C-alpha positions in Angstrom: 24.5 8.0 -46.5 23.9 9.8 -43.2 24.4 13.4 -43.0 25.1 15.4 -39.8 21.5 16.5 -39.8 20.1 12.9 -39.7 22.4 11.8 -36.7 20.2 13.6 -34.1 17.0 12.2 -35.4 18.4 8.7 -35.5 19.6 9.0 -31.9 16.2 10.2 -30.6 14.2 7.6 -32.7 16.5 4.9 -31.2 16.1 6.3 -27.7 12.3 6.2 -28.1 12.3 2.8 -29.5 14.4 1.8 -26.5 12.1 3.5 -24.0 9.1 1.9 -25.5 10.8 -1.7 -25.4 11.9 -1.1 -21.6 8.2 0.1 -20.9 7.0 -3.4 -21.4 8.9 -4.5 -18.3 7.2 -2.0 -16.3 3.9 -3.4 -16.6 4.8 -7.1 -16.1 5.1 -8.4 -12.6 8.2 -10.0 -11.3 6.9 -13.6 -11.7 6.2 -12.8 -15.3 9.7 -11.3 -15.8 11.2 -14.3 -14.0 9.0 -16.8 -16.2 10.1 -14.9 -19.5 13.9 -14.9 -18.5 14.6 -18.7 -19.5 13.2 -18.1 -22.9 15.3 -15.3 -23.9 18.6 -15.6 -25.7 21.7 -13.9 -24.5 22.2 -10.5 -25.8 21.1 -6.9 -25.0 17.5 -7.8 -24.7 18.4 -10.3 -21.9 20.6 -8.0 -20.0 17.8 -5.2 -20.0 15.4 -8.0 -18.6 17.9 -9.1 -15.9 18.4 -5.5 -14.9 14.6 -5.0 -14.7 14.2 -8.4 -12.5 17.2 -7.1 -10.2 15.5 -3.9 -9.8 12.1 -5.3 -9.0 13.8 -7.7 -6.5 15.6 -4.8 -4.7 12.4 -2.7 -4.4 10.7 -5.9 -3.0 13.4 -6.3 -0.7 13.3 -2.8 0.6 9.4 -3.2 1.0 10.0 -6.1 3.2 12.6 -4.4 5.3 10.2 -1.7 5.9 7.6 -4.1 6.9 9.9 -5.5 9.6 10.8 -1.9 10.9 6.9 -1.3 11.2 6.5 -4.5 13.1 9.2 -3.4 15.4 7.4 -0.2 15.6 4.1 -1.8 16.6 5.9 -4.3 19.0 7.5 -1.5 21.0 4.6 0.8 21.2 2.1 -1.9 22.3 2.9 -1.6 26.0 3.3 2.1 26.2 0.1 2.7 24.2 -2.0 0.4 26.2 -0.7 1.6 29.4 -1.4 5.2 28.5 -5.3 4.9 28.5 -5.7 3.4 32.2 -3.0 5.8 33.4 -4.7 8.9 31.9 -8.2 7.8 33.4 -6.6 7.2 36.9 -5.2 10.7 36.6 -8.9 12.0 35.8 -10.4 10.0 38.7 -7.6 11.2 41.4 -8.1 14.8 40.1 -12.1 14.3 40.7 -12.7 15.3 36.9 -15.0 12.0 36.5 -18.5 11.7 37.9 -18.3 9.8 41.2 -20.9 7.0 40.2 -19.2 6.3 36.9 -15.6 6.5 38.1 -15.2 2.5 38.6 -17.1 1.7 35.3 -15.0 4.2 33.3 -11.8 2.8 34.9 -12.8 -0.9 34.0 -13.6 0.1 30.5 -10.4 1.9 30.2 -8.2 -1.2 31.4 -10.2 -3.3 28.9 -9.6 -0.8 26.0 -5.9 -0.7 27.1 -5.8 -4.5 26.8 -7.6 -4.6 23.5 -5.0 -1.8 22.2 -2.1 -3.9 23.6 -3.6 -7.2 21.7 -4.2 -5.4 18.4 -0.5 -4.0 18.5 0.9 -7.4 19.2 -1.2 -9.1 16.6 -0.3 -6.5 13.9 3.5 -6.8 14.8 3.1 -10.7 14.7 1.3 -10.4 11.3 3.7 -8.0 9.8 6.8 -10.0 10.9 5.3 -13.2 9.3 4.5 -11.2 6.1 8.1 -10.0 5.9 9.6 -13.4 6.6 7.4 -15.3 4.0 8.1 -12.7 1.5 11.9 -12.8 2.1 11.7 -16.7 1.9 9.9 -16.5 -1.6 12.2 -13.6 -2.8 15.6 -15.5 -2.0 18.8 -13.7 -1.9 19.1 -10.4 -3.6 22.5 -8.9 -4.7 
């Protein structure tokens, strides 16, 4: 027979057992959890597994959305960032802050660095966009 003194201990033991059970889901990847799902019977354990899968899918979807935002940032920053270097060097040249015999060389190098920066930003935006699209296709629809 359970007394009122035993009830809090039983509740804390049940909570500890449930926490330990749910901790096994934290270590597994999303693919492992989805592979485990068909083998489980309906019940509270299956519901816990479904909740863990849904949580992981939502986190992955949020990560992919952040990749898309970062790709947009790189895409929009490419031209202004690349143009800033030659403009700054041209300003230095007009103010006669560059040594006269190195001025044309510095300007050409500045334009090249600007072009390389533009290419890098565009490439990174393309790479992030593709990663986000492939991840979203792999993930499918998330509730």
